[in-house]
C-alpha positions in Angstrom: 37.2 10.9 -112.3 38.9 7.4 -111.9 37.2 4.2 -112.5 38.5 1.0 -111.2 38.6 -1.5 -114.0 37.7 -4.3 -111.6 34.4 -2.8 -110.1 33.4 -1.6 -113.5 33.2 -5.0 -115.0 32.2 -7.0 -111.7 28.6 -6.9 -112.8 29.4 -7.9 -116.3 31.6 -10.6 -115.5 30.2 -12.0 -112.3 26.6 -10.9 -111.9 25.4 -10.8 -115.5 24.6 -14.4 -115.7 22.0 -14.0 -112.9 20.3 -11.5 -115.2 20.3 -13.7 -118.2 19.1 -16.6 -115.8 16.0 -14.5 -114.5 15.1 -13.5 -118.0 15.2 -16.9 -119.7 12.9 -18.2 -116.7 10.4 -15.4 -117.2 10.1 -16.0 -120.9 9.9 -19.8 -120.3 7.0 -19.1 -117.7 5.5 -16.8 -120.2 5.3 -19.3 -123.1 4.3 -22.0 -120.8 1.3 -19.8 -119.6 0.5 -18.8 -123.2 0.4 -22.4 -124.4 -2.0 -23.1 -121.5 -4.3 -20.5 -122.2 -4.5 -21.2 -125.9 -4.8 -24.9 -125.7 -7.9 -24.7 -123.4 -9.4 -21.7 -125.3 -10.3 -24.0 -128.2 -12.0 -27.1 -126.4 -15.6 -27.0 -126.0 -16.7 -28.2 -122.2 -17.6 -31.7 -122.2 -21.1 -32.9 -121.2 -21.7 -35.2 -118.3 -22.6 -38.0 -120.6 -19.3 -37.5 -122.7 -17.3 -37.8 -119.3 -19.4 -40.8 -118.5 -18.8 -42.7 -121.5 -15.1 -41.9 -121.5 -14.9 -43.4 -118.0 -16.6 -46.4 -118.9 -14.5 -46.8 -122.2 -11.4 -46.6 -120.1 -12.7 -49.3 -117.6 -13.0 -47.1 -114.7 -16.6 -47.9 -114.0 -18.5 -51.1 -114.7 -21.4 -51.5 -117.3 -24.0 -51.6 -114.4 -22.6 -48.3 -112.9 -22.5 -46.7 -116.2 -26.2 -47.5 -117.0 -27.1 -46.2 -113.4 -25.5 -42.9 -113.9 -26.8 -42.7 -117.5 -30.2 -43.0 -116.2 -29.7 -40.3 -113.7 -28.3 -38.0 -116.1 -31.4 -38.6 -118.6 -33.8 -37.4 -115.8 
């Protein structure tokens, strides 16, 4: 059986880059998913009061609003 050299090497030369491109994209996505899962696994959930304190510290809410919401949380 005779092989045409042009068609035999066609995938290796012209189309092999598609395989490697897809392979690299899949590996990068897996790394991203793995990092996201491991980063969130060790964090304890913040309480509502901690979130409120952070918002006040960032200046997102006023002192009056902070005190009102804090009272609501303590009830």
